Structure formats: C-alpha cells, structure tokens
N, C-alpha and C positions, 0 to 999 in steps of 0.2 A: 432594466441592470446589465446591459452591457455597456452604459457610458460608469457607472458607479463601477465595474470591473476598471475597464480603459483610465478614471481619473484618481483607480486603486493604485495601478504596474503604475501609469505617470509618475507619479508623487514617491513610489519606490527606487525610479528610477533615475528622477531628480534629488533629491537626496541622495544618492547614490549607495544605496543597501545593494548588498549581494540574496540573494534570494533560491531557491531550490524548491517547483511546488511538486508533488504526485498528487495521483487521482484527481478525482474530477469532487466525490463527493454524494452527487446527485444521480451518475451513474449514464448521463447525459453526455460522456466527451468519452474521447474515440482514443483507443491505443489498437497496439496492433502486436502482435505475439512475436516481431521479429524487437531485439533488443534494439529499445532507443536510441538517439543521444541525448544527452546532456549536456545542456549549457546554463551557464551563469553569467547575468549580465551584472553593471558596476557602470558607472556614466563611464565613456572613450573604450571600453573596451568590451566583445564576445569574446569568450572557449566554449567552442566544440570540443567534447570526448566522445568515444562509444560508451554504452554500459558494460556493465562486466556480464561473459554468457551466464546463465541460468545454468543455477544449480537447483543437487536434492534435494527440500525442505526436508531442513536435519529433527531429533529426534526435539521434544519438548520438556523438560522436568515439569507437569504441571507442579511444582510445592513451590516452585520459583516464583520469588515476591513480585506483583504485575497487578494492571490494576484492569478492571472488568469495567468494560465499560459499559453505561447503563442504553444507549440510546441503539432499537434494533434498528438492521439495514434490511433488504431486499436482500438474499443467499443465494445460498446452492435450492434446487424446483424453489425457486421464488417464494421463501421463507423464509419468514424475521429469521436472523440469526443476529448477538454481536462479536463486537470483539476485540481480543483480548491484547496489552498491549507487556510485555516484560519488562522488568525493569533490568535494563541491563547497562554494564561503567558508561558507554556514550551514549546509552540511549535517548532519542531530542523527541521519539514522535508524537506526537498527542490524540484520544479519543477521533479524532475531526479526521486527521490525516492516516489512519489506521483503517478506517471504518470508507475513508476513498480510495486508497489500493485496493481494499479489499472490495469493497465494490466492480468496481475495471474487472477487479480476475473474473468476478461471476457473474460481471457480465461479454465475458465471453466462454467460459465453465459453467454455464451453471448446472448441469447436471453432475449431482459425484463421482467421483471416476478415476481408479486409480492408472498407474502405469504408462499415465501422457508425460513425456515430458515437462520438467517444469519452463514457468510463463514469467518472464521476464513483464513487470506491469515497473516504471520508471528504475528506480538505480535500484528492486526488489525484487528478489528469484521467488517464487512462487509457485506449494508448487498441493497437487493433495497429499494425503497422513494415509498414507499404505494399506494404516489396519486399523480398527475403527479406535475414538481413544476420544476422551474432551478436543481436545483439536480437530477439526476438519481440515480446515487450511492453513500450509502453513507458510510466511514471508520472512525475507532475511534478507539483510546488504551486511554491509562491512559494520555499520553502530544497534542492527537495533532486532526487534526478533518482533510479530505480533503474529496473533492467529484467529481463524475465528470457529465463532462454537458455535450451538444448540441453545437454544434456552434451555437451566436447570429447571423443571420443575417436578 
C-alpha cells in the first residue's frame, strides 16, 4: 500500500502537477488542532503558507442544491454518518474528500459538544452546529461547504 502511494506521489511530481490533499479517508492519519501549514509542490518549487484561522461554522440552507454522499463513515459517538457536499460556485470537493475531512474531525471530536472553538482540518474550518438540525458538523473554506448528518430513517 505504501509503495502504491509513494509511486503515485512520484508520478505527480514528475509530471509537474500541483495538488493539495486534505484528510485521510480512513481515519488513520494524524491531525492537530493547531492550524496546519499548506504545502503546494510542483517540480522544483515548494511554497508553504499558514492555514487560515478557524471560524465558527455558518448556518446551512438545507434547501440549497447538494450532493448527498451514500457511503457511511464513522462519525459522532462511533455511529454511522453521511457527508453532504453543498454546491457552491467554486466548490470542487468530492464525496471522498468531504468524508476524509469529516473523518479527521471526528477522530479528534467524537462526541457532539457545542461551544467548542472551531477546528482546522487542512484548509477547512469545522465546528459543531449549535442547535439541533440536519447538519451536525459544518466545514467551510473559501470555496467549499460540507456537513455531516445522521442517517435519515
């Protein structure tokens, strides 16, 4: 598995592509509550910038067009949850990327608790929604808006 990942990374660097990767998808990665540095690599060039300070999660218009992801992940209280990617003018996150961000959030905060400061997960700022509604945790950056939700039965 590590060889495949290393080969993929080498191929990206050789072709001169630039990419930002956020989250682990499997929950096995490590994250910290401090804003991480974002590194963008291209052939011969590396730039490091500080991630923005986390901000309180915005309210979500649940009627906005969105992609409701169908693969469950382990979220709050160790229970199944689903990711939702809200369609925004410049948003580019896929369900896999949204799930990876949310898995990293729940790895650090597995119990729903309001009033905690927002948490930086990669370039996104994530926080627990203060009142009961469909979205549970909302994550946002300059281009994207995602949230987690319990299965609707």
